ROPANU-79735 format. One record per residue (C-alpha): z, x, y; chain. Coordinates in nm, 4 decimals, padded with zeros to 6 digits. Example, Ala and Ser with C-alpha at 12.3 -4.5 7.8 and 13.67 -1.06 7.14 Angstrom:
2
<atom><w>00.7800</w><u>01.2300</u><v>-00.4500</v><unit>A</unit></atom>
<atom><w>00.7140</w><u>01.3670</u><v>-00.1060</v><unit>A</unit></atom>
***
This chain:
290
<atom><w>01.7570</w><u>01.7342</u><v>03.3845</v><unit>A</unit></atom>
<atom><w>01.9866</w><u>01.4317</u><v>03.4201</v><unit>A</unit></atom>
<atom><w>01.6841</w><u>01.1989</u><v>03.4548</v><unit>A</unit></atom>
<atom><w>01.5084</w><u>01.3582</u><v>03.1567</v><unit>A</unit></atom>
<atom><w>01.8385</w><u>01.2905</u><v>02.9539</v><unit>A</unit></atom>
<atom><w>01.8690</w><u>00.9321</u><v>03.0770</v><unit>A</unit></atom>
<atom><w>01.5104</w><u>00.8685</u><v>02.9704</v><unit>A</unit></atom>
<atom><w>01.5624</w><u>01.0094</u><v>02.6239</v><unit>A</unit></atom>
<atom><w>01.8733</w><u>00.7858</u><v>02.5775</v><unit>A</unit></atom>
<atom><w>01.6559</w><u>00.4901</u><v>02.6961</v><unit>A</unit></atom>
<atom><w>01.3869</w><u>00.5930</u><v>02.4592</v><unit>A</unit></atom>
<atom><w>01.6312</w><u>00.6087</u><v>02.1690</v><unit>A</unit></atom>
<atom><w>01.7537</w><u>00.2622</u><v>02.2582</v><unit>A</unit></atom>
<atom><w>01.4111</w><u>00.1002</u><v>02.2376</v><unit>A</unit></atom>
<atom><w>01.3125</w><u>00.3306</u><v>01.9507</v><unit>A</unit></atom>
<atom><w>01.6110</w><u>00.2188</u><v>01.7479</v><unit>A</unit></atom>
<atom><w>01.4823</w><u>-00.1425</u><v>01.7859</v><unit>A</unit></atom>
<atom><w>01.1307</w><u>-00.0327</u><v>01.6697</v><unit>A</unit></atom>
<atom><w>01.2765</w><u>00.1553</u><v>01.3833</v><unit>A</unit></atom>
<atom><w>01.4723</w><u>-00.1559</u><v>01.2662</v><unit>A</unit></atom>
<atom><w>01.1681</w><u>-00.3758</u><v>01.2747</v><unit>A</unit></atom>
<atom><w>00.9557</w><u>-00.1036</u><v>01.1193</v><unit>A</unit></atom>
<atom><w>01.2016</w><u>-00.0638</u><v>00.8237</v><unit>A</unit></atom>
<atom><w>01.1643</w><u>-00.4352</u><v>00.7492</v><unit>A</unit></atom>
<atom><w>00.7784</w><u>-00.3903</u><v>00.7430</v><unit>A</unit></atom>
<atom><w>00.8031</w><u>-00.0944</u><v>00.5036</v><unit>A</unit></atom>
<atom><w>01.0567</w><u>-00.2627</u><v>00.2739</v><unit>A</unit></atom>
<atom><w>00.8354</w><u>-00.5549</u><v>00.2138</v><unit>A</unit></atom>
<atom><w>00.5207</w><u>-00.3374</u><v>00.1847</v><unit>A</unit></atom>
<atom><w>00.6992</w><u>-00.1055</u><v>-00.0672</v><unit>A</unit></atom>
<atom><w>00.8225</w><u>-00.3958</u><v>-00.2941</v><unit>A</unit></atom>
<atom><w>00.5331</w><u>-00.6526</u><v>-00.2706</v><unit>A</unit></atom>
<atom><w>00.2436</w><u>-00.4602</u><v>-00.1195</v><unit>A</unit></atom>
<atom><w>00.2296</w><u>-00.7077</u><v>00.1733</v><unit>A</unit></atom>
<atom><w>00.2147</w><u>-00.6299</u><v>00.5517</v><unit>A</unit></atom>
<atom><w>00.4140</w><u>-00.9008</u><v>00.7126</v><unit>A</unit></atom>
<atom><w>00.2311</w><u>-00.9470</u><v>01.0543</v><unit>A</unit></atom>
<atom><w>00.4602</w><u>-01.2509</u><v>01.1196</v><unit>A</unit></atom>
<atom><w>00.7756</w><u>-01.0467</u><v>01.1354</v><unit>A</unit></atom>
<atom><w>00.7807</w><u>-01.0526</u><v>01.5238</v><unit>A</unit></atom>
<atom><w>00.7474</w><u>-01.4342</u><v>01.5180</v><unit>A</unit></atom>
<atom><w>01.0236</w><u>-01.4596</u><v>01.2523</v><unit>A</unit></atom>
<atom><w>01.2527</w><u>-01.2538</u><v>01.4775</v><unit>A</unit></atom>
<atom><w>01.1647</w><u>-01.4494</u><v>01.7847</v><unit>A</unit></atom>
<atom><w>01.2540</w><u>-01.7735</u><v>01.6067</v><unit>A</unit></atom>
<atom><w>01.5893</w><u>-01.6333</u><v>01.4992</v><unit>A</unit></atom>
<atom><w>01.6621</w><u>-01.5180</u><v>01.8524</v><unit>A</unit></atom>
<atom><w>01.6038</w><u>-01.8859</u><v>01.9750</v><unit>A</unit></atom>
<atom><w>01.8698</w><u>-01.9871</u><v>01.7220</v><unit>A</unit></atom>
<atom><w>02.1087</w><u>-01.7297</u><v>01.8664</v><unit>A</unit></atom>
<atom><w>02.0282</w><u>-01.8603</u><v>02.2132</v><unit>A</unit></atom>
<atom><w>02.1024</w><u>-02.2181</u><v>02.1166</v><unit>A</unit></atom>
<atom><w>02.4374</w><u>-02.1176</u><v>01.9673</v><unit>A</unit></atom>
<atom><w>02.5243</w><u>-01.9274</u><v>02.2857</v><unit>A</unit></atom>
<atom><w>02.4190</w><u>-02.2157</u><v>02.5017</v><unit>A</unit></atom>
<atom><w>02.6748</w><u>-02.4236</u><v>02.3226</v><unit>A</unit></atom>
<atom><w>02.9584</w><u>-02.2144</u><v>02.4735</v><unit>A</unit></atom>
<atom><w>02.9854</w><u>-01.9820</u><v>02.1756</v><unit>A</unit></atom>
<atom><w>03.0411</w><u>-01.6044</u><v>02.2283</v><unit>A</unit></atom>
<atom><w>02.7609</w><u>-01.3598</u><v>02.1736</v><unit>A</unit></atom>
<atom><w>02.8987</w><u>-01.2221</u><v>01.8458</v><unit>A</unit></atom>
<atom><w>02.8988</w><u>-01.5802</u><v>01.6931</v><unit>A</unit></atom>
<atom><w>02.5349</w><u>-01.6221</u><v>01.8190</v><unit>A</unit></atom>
<atom><w>02.4493</w><u>-01.2862</u><v>01.6569</v><unit>A</unit></atom>
<atom><w>02.5901</w><u>-01.3878</u><v>01.3144</v><unit>A</unit></atom>
<atom><w>02.4281</w><u>-01.7295</u><v>01.3534</v><unit>A</unit></atom>
<atom><w>02.0857</w><u>-01.5670</u><v>01.3985</v><unit>A</unit></atom>
<atom><w>02.1551</w><u>-01.3508</u><v>01.0845</v><unit>A</unit></atom>
<atom><w>02.2435</w><u>-01.6422</u><v>00.8745</v><unit>A</unit></atom>
<atom><w>01.9289</w><u>-01.8292</u><v>00.9832</v><unit>A</unit></atom>
<atom><w>01.7200</w><u>-01.5245</u><v>00.9141</v><unit>A</unit></atom>
<atom><w>01.8564</w><u>-01.5062</u><v>00.5588</v><unit>A</unit></atom>
<atom><w>01.7484</w><u>-01.8659</u><v>00.4987</v><unit>A</unit></atom>
<atom><w>01.3993</w><u>-01.8159</u><v>00.6865</v><unit>A</unit></atom>
<atom><w>01.3160</w><u>-01.4925</u><v>00.4779</v><unit>A</unit></atom>
<atom><w>01.4005</w><u>-01.6642</u><v>00.1478</v><unit>A</unit></atom>
<atom><w>01.1951</w><u>-01.9831</u><v>00.2333</v><unit>A</unit></atom>
<atom><w>00.8911</w><u>-01.7709</u><v>00.3545</v><unit>A</unit></atom>
<atom><w>00.8946</w><u>-01.5619</u><v>00.0404</v><unit>A</unit></atom>
<atom><w>00.9295</w><u>-01.8612</u><v>-00.1966</v><unit>A</unit></atom>
<atom><w>00.6937</w><u>-02.1022</u><v>-00.0201</v><unit>A</unit></atom>
<atom><w>00.4298</w><u>-01.8904</u><v>00.1040</v><unit>A</unit></atom>
<atom><w>00.4216</w><u>-01.5427</u><v>-00.0456</v><unit>A</unit></atom>
<atom><w>00.5281</w><u>-01.6052</u><v>-00.4188</v><unit>A</unit></atom>
<atom><w>00.2531</w><u>-01.8512</u><v>-00.4904</v><unit>A</unit></atom>
<atom><w>-00.0087</w><u>-01.5895</u><v>-00.3787</v><unit>A</unit></atom>
<atom><w>00.1530</w><u>-01.3074</u><v>-00.5633</v><unit>A</unit></atom>
<atom><w>-00.1584</w><u>-01.2472</u><v>-00.7688</v><unit>A</unit></atom>
<atom><w>-00.3776</w><u>-01.2648</u><v>-00.4554</v><unit>A</unit></atom>
<atom><w>-00.5538</w><u>-00.9615</u><v>-00.3032</v><unit>A</unit></atom>
<atom><w>-00.4005</w><u>-00.7562</u><v>-00.0164</v><unit>A</unit></atom>
<atom><w>-00.6370</w><u>-00.9154</u><v>00.2319</v><unit>A</unit></atom>
<atom><w>-00.5411</w><u>-01.2642</u><v>00.1134</v><unit>A</unit></atom>
<atom><w>-00.1706</w><u>-01.1888</u><v>00.1586</v><unit>A</unit></atom>
<atom><w>-00.2321</w><u>-01.0392</u><v>00.5053</v><unit>A</unit></atom>
<atom><w>-00.4213</w><u>-01.3640</u><v>00.6020</v><unit>A</unit></atom>
<atom><w>-00.1225</w><u>-01.5701</u><v>00.4949</v><unit>A</unit></atom>
<atom><w>00.1175</w><u>-01.3700</u><v>00.7123</v><unit>A</unit></atom>
<atom><w>-00.1313</w><u>-01.4186</u><v>01.0029</v><unit>A</unit></atom>
<atom><w>-00.1367</w><u>-01.7848</u><v>00.9369</v><unit>A</unit></atom>
<atom><w>00.2490</w><u>-01.7704</u><v>00.9594</v><unit>A</unit></atom>
<atom><w>00.2189</w><u>-01.6291</u><v>01.3064</v><unit>A</unit></atom>
<atom><w>00.0492</w><u>-01.9482</u><v>01.4122</v><unit>A</unit></atom>
<atom><w>00.2827</w><u>-02.1798</u><v>01.2289</v><unit>A</unit></atom>
<atom><w>00.6115</w><u>-02.0242</u><v>01.3433</v><unit>A</unit></atom>
<atom><w>00.4767</w><u>-01.9739</u><v>01.7096</v><unit>A</unit></atom>
<atom><w>00.3703</w><u>-02.3269</u><v>01.7197</v><unit>A</unit></atom>
<atom><w>00.6986</w><u>-02.4635</u><v>01.5909</v><unit>A</unit></atom>
<atom><w>00.8880</w><u>-02.2518</u><v>01.8276</v><unit>A</unit></atom>
<atom><w>00.6839</w><u>-02.3798</u><v>02.1306</v><unit>A</unit></atom>
<atom><w>00.7129</w><u>-02.7451</u><v>02.0107</v><unit>A</unit></atom>
<atom><w>01.0969</w><u>-02.7144</u><v>01.9445</v><unit>A</unit></atom>
<atom><w>01.2161</w><u>-02.4735</u><v>02.2228</v><unit>A</unit></atom>
<atom><w>00.9357</w><u>-02.4805</u><v>02.4710</v><unit>A</unit></atom>
<atom><w>00.7392</w><u>-02.1993</u><v>02.6186</v><unit>A</unit></atom>
<atom><w>00.9764</w><u>-02.1035</u><v>02.8966</v><unit>A</unit></atom>
<atom><w>01.1707</w><u>-01.7846</u><v>02.9192</v><unit>A</unit></atom>
<atom><w>01.5520</w><u>-01.8334</u><v>02.8714</v><unit>A</unit></atom>
<atom><w>01.8321</w><u>-01.6157</u><v>03.0040</v><unit>A</unit></atom>
<atom><w>02.0515</w><u>-01.4709</u><v>02.7332</v><unit>A</unit></atom>
<atom><w>02.3219</w><u>-01.2102</u><v>02.7843</v><unit>A</unit></atom>
<atom><w>02.6393</w><u>-01.0774</u><v>02.6297</v><unit>A</unit></atom>
<atom><w>02.9501</w><u>-01.2326</u><v>02.7654</v><unit>A</unit></atom>
<atom><w>03.1194</w><u>-00.8925</u><v>02.8200</v><unit>A</unit></atom>
<atom><w>02.9890</w><u>-00.6373</u><v>03.0613</v><unit>A</unit></atom>
<atom><w>03.0967</w><u>-00.2770</u><v>03.1047</v><unit>A</unit></atom>
<atom><w>03.0539</w><u>-00.0304</u><v>03.3779</v><unit>A</unit></atom>
<atom><w>02.8031</w><u>00.2500</u><v>03.3273</v><unit>A</unit></atom>
<atom><w>02.9282</w><u>00.5794</u><v>03.2009</v><unit>A</unit></atom>
<atom><w>02.9045</w><u>00.9020</u><v>03.3982</v><unit>A</unit></atom>
<atom><w>02.8780</w><u>01.1960</u><v>03.1587</v><unit>A</unit></atom>
<atom><w>02.8400</w><u>01.5272</u><v>03.3373</v><unit>A</unit></atom>
<atom><w>02.6451</w><u>01.3514</u><v>03.6143</v><unit>A</unit></atom>
<atom><w>02.4262</w><u>01.1634</u><v>03.3654</v><unit>A</unit></atom>
<atom><w>02.4519</w><u>00.7898</u><v>03.4046</v><unit>A</unit></atom>
<atom><w>02.4579</w><u>00.6202</u><v>03.0589</v><unit>A</unit></atom>
<atom><w>02.4517</w><u>00.2349</u><v>02.9990</v><unit>A</unit></atom>
<atom><w>02.7088</w><u>00.1188</u><v>02.7479</v><unit>A</unit></atom>
<atom><w>02.4578</w><u>-00.1274</u><v>02.6230</v><unit>A</unit></atom>
<atom><w>02.2128</w><u>00.1449</u><v>02.5246</v><unit>A</unit></atom>
<atom><w>02.5008</w><u>00.3226</u><v>02.3326</v><unit>A</unit></atom>
<atom><w>02.5942</w><u>-00.0086</u><v>02.1646</v><unit>A</unit></atom>
<atom><w>02.2361</w><u>-00.0673</u><v>02.0523</v><unit>A</unit></atom>
<atom><w>02.1853</w><u>00.2874</u><v>01.9190</v><unit>A</unit></atom>
<atom><w>02.5262</w><u>00.2867</u><v>01.7490</v><unit>A</unit></atom>
<atom><w>02.4731</w><u>-00.0406</u><v>01.5657</v><unit>A</unit></atom>
<atom><w>02.1053</w><u>00.0512</u><v>01.4618</v><unit>A</unit></atom>
<atom><w>02.2240</w><u>00.3755</u><v>01.3191</v><unit>A</unit></atom>
<atom><w>02.5049</w><u>00.2045</u><v>01.1304</v><unit>A</unit></atom>
<atom><w>02.2692</w><u>-00.0491</u><v>00.9798</v><unit>A</unit></atom>
<atom><w>02.0134</w><u>00.2138</u><v>00.8836</v><unit>A</unit></atom>
<atom><w>02.2765</w><u>00.4319</u><v>00.7280</v><unit>A</unit></atom>
<atom><w>02.3988</w><u>00.1464</u><v>00.5115</v><unit>A</unit></atom>
<atom><w>02.0436</w><u>00.0550</u><v>00.4132</v><unit>A</unit></atom>
<atom><w>01.9664</w><u>00.4055</u><v>00.3200</v><unit>A</unit></atom>
<atom><w>02.2788</w><u>00.4352</u><v>00.1100</v><unit>A</unit></atom>
<atom><w>02.1847</w><u>00.0984</u><v>-00.0668</v><unit>A</unit></atom>
<atom><w>01.8407</w><u>00.2345</u><v>-00.1283</v><unit>A</unit></atom>
<atom><w>01.9387</w><u>00.5947</u><v>-00.2539</v><unit>A</unit></atom>
<atom><w>02.2755</w><u>00.5415</u><v>-00.4168</v><unit>A</unit></atom>
<atom><w>02.3135</w><u>00.1930</u><v>-00.5699</v><unit>A</unit></atom>
<atom><w>02.1493</w><u>-00.0120</u><v>-00.8463</v><unit>A</unit></atom>
<atom><w>01.9901</w><u>-00.2261</u><v>-00.5827</v><unit>A</unit></atom>
<atom><w>01.7970</w><u>00.0874</u><v>-00.4541</v><unit>A</unit></atom>
<atom><w>01.6929</w><u>00.2024</u><v>-00.8000</v><unit>A</unit></atom>
<atom><w>01.5593</w><u>-00.1596</u><v>-00.8693</v><unit>A</unit></atom>
<atom><w>01.3720</w><u>-00.1586</u><v>-00.5379</v><unit>A</unit></atom>
<atom><w>01.2116</w><u>00.1788</u><v>-00.5922</v><unit>A</unit></atom>
<atom><w>01.1270</w><u>00.0875</u><v>-00.9639</v><unit>A</unit></atom>
<atom><w>00.9661</w><u>-00.2344</u><v>-00.8501</v><unit>A</unit></atom>
<atom><w>00.7711</w><u>-00.0602</u><v>-00.5915</v><unit>A</unit></atom>
<atom><w>00.6372</w><u>00.1936</u><v>-00.8391</v><unit>A</unit></atom>
<atom><w>00.5419</w><u>-00.0371</u><v>-01.1134</v><unit>A</unit></atom>
<atom><w>00.6241</w><u>-00.4127</u><v>-01.1373</v><unit>A</unit></atom>
<atom><w>00.5435</w><u>-00.4455</u><v>-01.5127</v><unit>A</unit></atom>
<atom><w>00.7659</w><u>-00.1425</u><v>-01.6060</v><unit>A</unit></atom>
<atom><w>01.0445</w><u>-00.2756</u><v>-01.3900</v><unit>A</unit></atom>
<atom><w>01.0371</w><u>-00.6159</u><v>-01.5748</v><unit>A</unit></atom>
<atom><w>01.0438</w><u>-00.4205</u><v>-01.9125</v><unit>A</unit></atom>
<atom><w>01.3599</w><u>-00.2425</u><v>-01.7799</v><unit>A</unit></atom>
<atom><w>01.5301</w><u>-00.5787</u><v>-01.7336</v><unit>A</unit></atom>
<atom><w>01.5031</w><u>-00.5855</u><v>-01.3564</v><unit>A</unit></atom>
<atom><w>01.4859</w><u>-00.9439</u><v>-01.2115</v><unit>A</unit></atom>
<atom><w>01.1662</w><u>-00.8575</u><v>-01.0057</v><unit>A</unit></atom>
<atom><w>01.1278</w><u>-01.2070</u><v>-00.8440</v><unit>A</unit></atom>
<atom><w>01.5019</w><u>-01.1850</u><v>-00.7197</v><unit>A</unit></atom>
<atom><w>01.4444</w><u>-00.8536</u><v>-00.5555</v><unit>A</unit></atom>
<atom><w>01.1187</w><u>-00.9801</u><v>-00.4016</v><unit>A</unit></atom>
<atom><w>01.3273</w><u>-01.2543</u><v>-00.2236</v><unit>A</unit></atom>
<atom><w>01.5943</w><u>-01.0070</u><v>-00.1441</v><unit>A</unit></atom>
<atom><w>01.3503</w><u>-00.7565</u><v>00.0303</v><unit>A</unit></atom>
<atom><w>01.2095</w><u>-01.0445</u><v>00.2497</v><unit>A</unit></atom>
<atom><w>01.5696</w><u>-01.1541</u><v>00.3315</v><unit>A</unit></atom>
<atom><w>01.6691</w><u>-00.7985</u><v>00.4251</v><unit>A</unit></atom>
<atom><w>01.3484</w><u>-00.7467</u><v>00.6320</v><unit>A</unit></atom>
<atom><w>01.3822</w><u>-01.0706</u><v>00.8104</v><unit>A</unit></atom>
<atom><w>01.7445</w><u>-00.9989</u><v>00.8940</v><unit>A</unit></atom>
<atom><w>01.6460</w><u>-00.6458</u><v>01.0330</v><unit>A</unit></atom>
<atom><w>01.3927</w><u>-00.8124</u><v>01.2614</v><unit>A</unit></atom>
<atom><w>01.6355</w><u>-01.0725</u><v>01.3704</v><unit>A</unit></atom>
<atom><w>01.8819</w><u>-00.7979</u><v>01.4638</v><unit>A</unit></atom>
<atom><w>01.6289</w><u>-00.6267</u><v>01.6714</v><unit>A</unit></atom>
<atom><w>01.5329</w><u>-00.9532</u><v>01.8393</v><unit>A</unit></atom>
<atom><w>01.8957</w><u>-01.0622</u><v>01.9264</v><unit>A</unit></atom>
<atom><w>01.9695</w><u>-00.7067</u><v>02.0498</v><unit>A</unit></atom>
<atom><w>01.6633</w><u>-00.7023</u><v>02.2841</v><unit>A</unit></atom>
<atom><w>01.7080</w><u>-01.0545</u><v>02.3945</v><unit>A</unit></atom>
<atom><w>01.9548</w><u>-00.9738</u><v>02.6932</v><unit>A</unit></atom>
<atom><w>01.6932</w><u>-00.7431</u><v>02.8241</v><unit>A</unit></atom>
<atom><w>01.3758</w><u>-00.9411</u><v>02.7733</v><unit>A</unit></atom>
<atom><w>01.5147</w><u>-01.2893</u><v>02.7764</v><unit>A</unit></atom>
<atom><w>01.4230</w><u>-01.5320</u><v>02.4976</v><unit>A</unit></atom>
<atom><w>01.0677</w><u>-01.6643</u><v>02.4804</v><unit>A</unit></atom>
<atom><w>00.7918</w><u>-01.7233</u><v>02.2264</v><unit>A</unit></atom>
<atom><w>00.6343</w><u>-01.3969</u><v>02.3404</v><unit>A</unit></atom>
<atom><w>00.9421</w><u>-01.1910</u><v>02.3517</v><unit>A</unit></atom>
<atom><w>00.8692</w><u>-00.9872</u><v>02.0347</v><unit>A</unit></atom>
<atom><w>00.5105</w><u>-00.9201</u><v>02.0821</v><unit>A</unit></atom>
<atom><w>00.5494</w><u>-00.5653</u><v>02.2116</v><unit>A</unit></atom>
<atom><w>00.8413</w><u>-00.4793</u><v>01.9851</v><unit>A</unit></atom>
<atom><w>00.6482</w><u>-00.5931</u><v>01.6719</v><unit>A</unit></atom>
<atom><w>00.3358</w><u>-00.3990</u><v>01.7721</v><unit>A</unit></atom>
<atom><w>00.5437</w><u>-00.0895</u><v>01.8425</v><unit>A</unit></atom>
<atom><w>00.7196</w><u>-00.1211</u><v>01.5160</v><unit>A</unit></atom>
<atom><w>00.3997</w><u>-00.1450</u><v>01.3244</v><unit>A</unit></atom>
<atom><w>00.2754</w><u>00.1734</u><v>01.5062</v><unit>A</unit></atom>
<atom><w>00.6126</w><u>00.3322</u><v>01.4203</v><unit>A</unit></atom>
<atom><w>00.5688</w><u>00.2473</u><v>01.0506</v><unit>A</unit></atom>
<atom><w>00.2107</w><u>00.3876</u><v>01.0503</v><unit>A</unit></atom>
<atom><w>00.3146</w><u>00.7032</u><v>01.2258</v><unit>A</unit></atom>
<atom><w>00.6063</w><u>00.7640</u><v>01.0053</v><unit>A</unit></atom>
<atom><w>00.4307</w><u>00.6575</u><v>00.6776</v><unit>A</unit></atom>
<atom><w>00.4454</w><u>00.3242</u><v>00.4938</v><unit>A</unit></atom>
<atom><w>00.5412</w><u>00.5069</u><v>00.1669</v><unit>A</unit></atom>
<atom><w>00.8607</w><u>00.6531</u><v>00.3098</v><unit>A</unit></atom>
<atom><w>01.1837</w><u>00.4765</u><v>00.4307</v><unit>A</unit></atom>
<atom><w>01.2838</w><u>00.7708</u><v>00.6639</v><unit>A</unit></atom>
<atom><w>00.9259</w><u>00.7904</u><v>00.8371</v><unit>A</unit></atom>
<atom><w>00.9461</w><u>00.4565</u><v>01.0108</v><unit>A</unit></atom>
<atom><w>01.2823</w><u>00.5464</u><v>01.1612</v><unit>A</unit></atom>
<atom><w>01.1517</w><u>00.8688</u><v>01.2911</v><unit>A</unit></atom>
<atom><w>00.8296</w><u>00.6999</u><v>01.4095</v><unit>A</unit></atom>
<atom><w>01.0373</w><u>00.4360</u><v>01.5889</v><unit>A</unit></atom>
<atom><w>01.2309</w><u>00.7085</u><v>01.7802</v><unit>A</unit></atom>
<atom><w>00.9127</w><u>00.9076</u><v>01.8608</v><unit>A</unit></atom>
<atom><w>00.7515</w><u>00.5956</u><v>01.9937</v><unit>A</unit></atom>
<atom><w>01.0485</w><u>00.4896</u><v>02.1974</v><unit>A</unit></atom>
<atom><w>01.1033</w><u>00.8325</u><v>02.3509</v><unit>A</unit></atom>
<atom><w>00.7337</w><u>00.8857</u><v>02.4160</v><unit>A</unit></atom>
<atom><w>00.7058</w><u>00.5524</u><v>02.5952</v><unit>A</unit></atom>
<atom><w>00.9832</w><u>00.6206</u><v>02.8354</v><unit>A</unit></atom>
<atom><w>00.8726</w><u>00.9880</u><v>02.9074</v><unit>A</unit></atom>
<atom><w>00.5074</w><u>00.9076</u><v>02.9667</v><unit>A</unit></atom>
<atom><w>00.6021</w><u>00.6083</u><v>03.1884</v><unit>A</unit></atom>
<atom><w>00.8402</w><u>00.8306</u><v>03.3869</v><unit>A</unit></atom>
<atom><w>00.6467</w><u>01.1555</u><v>03.4328</v><unit>A</unit></atom>
<atom><w>00.2852</w><u>01.0469</u><v>03.3907</v><unit>A</unit></atom>
<atom><w>00.2110</w><u>00.6799</u><v>03.4418</v><unit>A</unit></atom>
<atom><w>00.3162</w><u>00.3414</u><v>03.3353</v><unit>A</unit></atom>
<atom><w>-00.0438</w><u>00.2470</u><v>03.3237</v><unit>A</unit></atom>
<atom><w>-00.1108</w><u>00.5239</u><v>03.0744</v><unit>A</unit></atom>
<atom><w>00.1835</w><u>00.4626</u><v>02.8516</v><unit>A</unit></atom>
<atom><w>00.0269</w><u>00.2295</u><v>02.6100</v><unit>A</unit></atom>
<atom><w>-00.2889</w><u>00.4288</u><v>02.6013</v><unit>A</unit></atom>
<atom><w>-00.1132</w><u>00.7473</u><v>02.5024</v><unit>A</unit></atom>
<atom><w>00.0936</w><u>00.5586</u><v>02.2393</v><unit>A</unit></atom>
<atom><w>-00.2187</w><u>00.4388</u><v>02.0767</v><unit>A</unit></atom>
<atom><w>-00.3723</w><u>00.7731</u><v>02.1030</v><unit>A</unit></atom>
<atom><w>-00.0853</w><u>00.9203</u><v>01.9149</v><unit>A</unit></atom>
<atom><w>-00.1488</w><u>00.6639</u><v>01.6393</v><unit>A</unit></atom>
<atom><w>-00.5122</w><u>00.7552</u><v>01.6165</v><unit>A</unit></atom>
<atom><w>-00.4332</w><u>01.1206</u><v>01.6096</v><unit>A</unit></atom>
<atom><w>-00.1674</w><u>01.0925</u><v>01.3393</v><unit>A</unit></atom>
<atom><w>-00.4094</w><u>00.8736</u><v>01.1298</v><unit>A</unit></atom>
<atom><w>-00.6885</w><u>01.1509</u><v>01.1745</v><unit>A</unit></atom>
<atom><w>-00.4503</w><u>01.4391</u><v>01.0909</v><unit>A</unit></atom>
<atom><w>-00.2189</w><u>01.2734</u><v>00.8420</v><unit>A</unit></atom>
<atom><w>-00.3705</w><u>00.9472</u><v>00.7208</v><unit>A</unit></atom>
<atom><w>-00.0549</w><u>00.8593</u><v>00.5271</v><unit>A</unit></atom>
<atom><w>00.1767</w><u>00.9205</u><v>00.8217</v><unit>A</unit></atom>
<atom><w>00.4086</w><u>01.2059</u><v>00.9045</v><unit>A</unit></atom>
<atom><w>00.6336</w><u>01.1374</u><v>00.5976</v><unit>A</unit></atom>
<atom><w>00.3946</w><u>00.9472</u><v>00.3817</v><unit>A</unit></atom>
<atom><w>00.2825</w><u>01.0605</u><v>00.0417</v><unit>A</unit></atom>
<atom><w>-00.0488</w><u>01.0242</u><v>-00.1266</v><unit>A</unit></atom>
<atom><w>-00.0146</w><u>00.7592</u><v>-00.4059</v><unit>A</unit></atom>
<atom><w>-00.1892</w><u>00.8771</u><v>-00.7232</v><unit>A</unit></atom>
<atom><w>-00.2144</w><u>00.6625</u><v>-01.0411</v><unit>A</unit></atom>
<atom><w>-00.2744</w><u>00.7972</u><v>-01.3864</v><unit>A</unit></atom>
<atom><w>-00.5562</w><u>00.6212</u><v>-01.5821</v><unit>A</unit></atom>
***
């Protein structure tokens, strides 16, 4: 039972990172009808910025904040220079743009920072906690706590504030939102900024475990995309639930079945959900009146 509980905690830790990145994907999709396949690379580049700050004898919290500031600038630039000029393009064209961004950002990161893996950890370390015979890592609790806090703030903004109303109105109908006086273009930029920050936070939180490299976010981004699909791209709560499901399933399958079968079963879950519920567990069928 103790081992089961430890694996569930570890699953919640990784699942919370998937959920953060998945929320960013859904936020952009809901506001601009774009799937940002380059989110993993953008998070990776932000993690390199945090690494460079940390390597200059700055504490981990300063590096964390530095990565967030850089992510704000990066998200704004990407939306203004690459996405906005193609606002009238088809969904496929926008997807190709984000795929092109993968190559651009990955190439820049390799040219500037190199392709080596870099050690990056928090300055402070704490002993593991023993709760009723169950060993819990403080790092896992820290990641889960900060993720839940960020998601709670985001949900509050979306559900209870003018910002949230504007985001939902823009997602429903851009023309109507403009007629209501909503500065749609500003909210497009803001959605990209928030999504990029969410990805950067996931990247910096996972960096002490995976080290920082140009490939560090490949699995996280892929699993976050699966989490968004499983939960439903039309829901904000769905990607969170999907992220936790993928994280816990990953750990339990690896522990009790086989590490070799872990990825197979996760993808099998994705296919099963798409067959049974094509719009995801929390997704809704979008109907338009004509």
